[in-house]
N, C-alpha and C positions, 0 to 999 in steps of 0.2 A: 504494500500500500504506500503510495507516494506521500511523503511528509511535506506539507505546505506550511510555510511560516509567513508571518506578516509583521510589520514594524509597529511599535507603540504609537507612532505618529498616525499611521493609517487607522489603527483601532480607535484612537481619539476622534479622528475626523468622521469615521463612519458612525460612531455612536452619537456624536454631537449632531451630525446631519439627520440621523434617524429621529432623534428627540425633537430637533428643530422642525423637521418636516411634519411630524405628527402634531406638534403643538400649533404650527402655522395652519395646518389643514383644519383642525378642530376650531381654532379661533376664527378662521375665515368663514367656515360654515355657520357658526353661531352668529357672527356679525352680519352675514348676508341674510340669514333667516330673520334676525331681529329687525334689521333695517328694512327688509322686504315687508314684514308684517306692519311695521310702522308706516311705511309708504303706502301700503294697501289701505290701511285705515284712513290715512289722510286723503288718499285719492277718492275713496268711497264717500267720505264726507264732502269733499269738494264737488263731486258729481251730483250729490244730493242737493247741495246748495245751488249748483248750476241748473239742475233740473227745475227747482222751484222758481228760479229767476226766469228760466225759459218759459215755464208755464204761465207766469204773469204776463210775459211779453206777447205770448202767442194767443192768449185767451180771447182778445177781441176778434182776431182773425178767424178763430175757430167758431166763435159765437155767430159771426156773420158769414161763415163759410167762404172766407176769402182765401182760396187755395194758393194763388200766386204769392200773396204776402206770407202765407205759411211756408211755402217752398223757399222763399228768400231768407226768411229768418232761420230756418233749419240749416240752410247752406252756409250762412255766415257763422253760425255756432260751431258747425263741424270744422270750419277752417280755423277758428280762433282758439278752440279749446280741445283738450285731449278726449275726444268723443269718437267712438268707432261708428256708431249709427244712431239716428234719431227717427222715431216713427210716431205719427199722430193717427190715432184710430178713433172712429166714431163710437157711439154708444153700443152699436151692434158688433163692434170688433173689427170693422172693415177699415183698411188703411186709407187715410185721407192723403197723407204726404209722408215721404221718407227721404232721408239724406244720409249718405255714408261717406266717411272720411277716406277709407281705403278698403281694398279687398286683398286678402293674403291667402296664400296656400296653407294647408294644414301643417306643413313641416317648417314654415318660417318661425323664427324665434318669437316675433311679436304675436303671431297667431297662437303659439303655445302659451305665452304669458297671458294673452287675452282670455283664453279658455281657463287658465289657472286662477287668475285674480278677478276677472270680470265676466264670468260665465252667466251670472244673473243680472238682468237689467234693473234700472231704477224706474218704477212705475208710479205715475202721479195723475190723479183725476183732474180733468179740466172742468171747473165749475164756475157758474155765475148765478148769483142770487139763489144759492143752494140748489141750483139745477145743474145736472150733469150733462156736459156736451161732448165728452169724449175722454180719451186717455193718452197721456204722453209716455212714451217708452224710450229710455235712453240707455245705451251700452257704452261704458267707458273703454278706453284703450290703455295699453301698457307702455306707451312711448316714453313717459317719464321714468318708468322702471328701467327700460333699456339704457337710457342715458345715465341713470343712476348706477346701473350695474357696470357700465363702461368705466365710469369714474372710479368705482370701487376696485375694478380689476387693475386699473392704472396705478391707483394708490397702493394696492396690495403688492403689485410687482415692484414698485419703488421701495416699499417697506421690506419686501423679501430680499431685494438686493442689498439694502442697508444692513438688515439683520445678518445676511450671509457674510458680508464683509466683517462685521463685528464677530461673527462666529469663527471665521478663519483666523482672525487676529487673536481671539480668545484661545483657540486650540493651539496655535503656535506659541502663545505666551505660556500656557500651561505645560506644553511639551518641553519648551526650553527650560522652564523652571524645574521640571522633573528630571531632565537630562543633566542639569546643573547639579542636582542633588544626587543623581545616580552615578555620574561620571567618576567622582573620587572613589566610590565603592568599587566600580569596575576596574579602575586603574590599580587600586590596591590589590584586587584579586589577581590581575595579570602579573604584578610584581611577585606576589606570593607563589603563583603557579610557576613562573619562569625561574625564580631564584631559590625556591623552596625555603624562603625565609619566614618561618612560622612565628617569629617574634613580632612581626608587624600586626597591627590591629586596624580594623575598618573604622573610618572616621565617623564622627557624630553628624547626624543629618537633621535638618529643620523639620522633616516629615516624620511624624511619630511612628507610622507603619514601617518606614525604612529603618528607623532606630531599633524596632523590635527585631527586624531581620539581622541587622549588624550586631546586635547584642548576642543573638544565638550563634552567629558565625564567630564572633570574638571568643565566646565560651569554647566553641569547638577548636579554634586555633590554639587557645591556652592548653587544652587537653592534648592536642597534637604536639605542641611545643614540649610539654612535659614528657610525653611519651618518647619523643625524639631524643631529648636530653638523657632520659634513662637508657634508651637504646644505644646512644653514643657512648655513655659511660660503660655499659656492658660490653660494647665492642672494644673499647679501649682496654678494659680489663682482660677480655679474651685475647686481644692482640698482645698485651703485655705477658700474659701467661704463656702464649704460644712462642714468644721470642725471648723469654727470660727464665732463668733458673729459679726454681721455687725456694731453694735453701738460701742462696746468697743474694738473690734478686739482681744478679748480673745477667747480661745477655747470654743466651745459650749457644750451643754449637750451630744450630740452624741460622740464627741471627748472624753469628760470626762468618759462616760460609757466604751468606748474602753480601755482607760487607766486602769480603775479599774478592768475590766474583765481580762486584761493582767496580772495585779498584782496577782490576785487570781489564775489564771491558772498556773502561774509560781511560786506559793507559796512564793511570796515576801511580803506578808501582815504583817509579824511579826513586822517589824520596820516601819510601815506606820500608819499615823494618818490622819483621814478625818475630815475636818473642813467645817461645813455649816454656811454661813454668810448671814444674812438677814437684810435689812434696816428697822429700827424701825419706821420711819416717812415718808416713801416714798409717801403714799397716800396723806398726808397733804401737802407735797411739791408740788405734781401735782395739787392739788386743789387750793393752794394759789398762786403758781408762774407759773403754766402751764406745759404742757407736755415737752416743749423744755427745761425748767429748770430741770425737772425730768431727761431727757436724759443727761443733762450736769452733774448732780449729779452722775448718773451711770458711765459716762465716767471718771470723776474725782476719783470716788471711785475705779474703776478698776486700774487707774494709781497709786493711793496711796497704794493700797493693793499689787500690783505687785512689787513696789519699796521697800516694807518692807519685802518681802520674799527673801529666798535664791535663787540663780540662778537655782538650780536643783529642786526646788519645783514647783508644777503644780497648776495653778489657772484657773478656768473656770467660765463663766456665764451660769448658768443652767436654767435661766428663770426669767423674771420680774426683781425683785430687789434682787434675790438670787444668791450667788456665792458659789463655792465649791473649797476647797484647799486640795491637797494631799501633806502631809509633809513626806519626806523620811528621813531615818536614825534617827528616834526619839529615843533618848537614855532613857529619863526618863520624869516623869510628870512635873518636874520643868522647863525643856526646853519648854514644851508645854505652861505652864503658861506665861513664858517670851515672847514667840512668840505671844500669844493672847493679852497680854498687849501692845506690840509694834504695833500690828494691830489696836487695839482700839484707840491708841493715834493718829492715822492718821485722825480720824474724829473730833478732837478737834478744828481744824482750819476750818472756813467756806470757802465755795467757792464763788467766785464773778461771778454773772450772770446778765447781763443787769444792771450793777451798783447796784446790790442788793446782800447783804450777805445772803447766805443760809446755815444754819446749818443742819447737818445730823448726825445720829448715827446708829450703827448696833449691832447685837448680834451674838455670835459665839457658835455653838454647836459642840462638839468634840467627836469622837468615835475612839477607837484604833483598828487597823486592826487585831491584834493578838487575840482579843477576839471573832472574828467572822469567819465563814467558807464560807460565800457567800457575794458577793457584795451587794445583796438586803438587807440583814440583817444589814450590816454596814451602808448603806445609811439610812435605817429606824431609826437606833439608833442615827446617827448624826443629822437627822432631828428632832427627839424627844428631843435631847439635846439642839438644837437651840431654841426650844419653851420654854424649861425650863430656858434658859439663859435670855430670854426676861423679866422675872419677877424677875431676880436677879439684885442687884445693880452693881455687877462687870461685868455684861453683857457677861459672858462666863460660860460654864458648860462642864465638862468632864465626859462622861459616864464611869462607873466603872463596 
């Protein structure tokens, strides 16, 4: 089924035109009927008065049976006044004289109105000294009605055009006012839809019905915003859990691999050094003090290593008691040696766990990124260097 739509402007125009047309039609009909009834009453009274005047004037001619005078008087009256026909009959009902103003076909407007308003004649006895000499029969015509209706139609058309102009002005004004009130709401909705910015709110409107709608939408936006914030928080937590070690809260092996792959893919490995750090006596700590002590050592080890590195260096726990460090902007070998010695100094002080002092140490294997073309070879060399460092007194070894 085809979906047809229309604009608010067209809806306003159609509804206003329908109301105007119905109102105008009813008012016109009522006005015409009232005016027609008034005019008919006035015309009937006028013809009655005219018939009485004609009776007095024609009485002498009827009494003396002066037909020529009667014909002349009737002819003059039909010319001067709105009279369709005048007849003078004797006492036996025979027509003495008759005059007609016009003859019309049954389908002419004036003939229709004549039959509607003046179908019955005005009859008046012609008397002299209380003696009856005949009867005067007068039919009025609707010529004044036609003129009146013409003027009514003209004025109604003028009024119709005037009201139509006002109507269109009113519709356009109301439409502009509504669009002025709706536009900010529509613009806000577009921004929210395109930017997914659920912190925005629909503006206040001067129209109470629109305010009710914006209030409901603002409540909905507040709920969506809260739900989004909760979802973002949960996603951040999930992302953190996926990329960080639960015990030490350092980045995990997966996060470390992503960092290293990014460095090689963007050819940033020339000034990068990879450090592999492994605890030297972790198994003994676990066996002697228990796994909780071992966890405490790993946590403290992570804290000390992190605090001894620069803010832009990257450290991760890659498994068990092994840690990996990515050093950026490595200038020379002396810098690497200084960094390694600072890191090794962090294990000189024991940790206190359950009122027991626990000493630990670690070894550091170092590989320079500029010497390798893949992350795998760099990792393998750093791991190999770490095992070499374990048998050295200084506990560090740099692959060359």
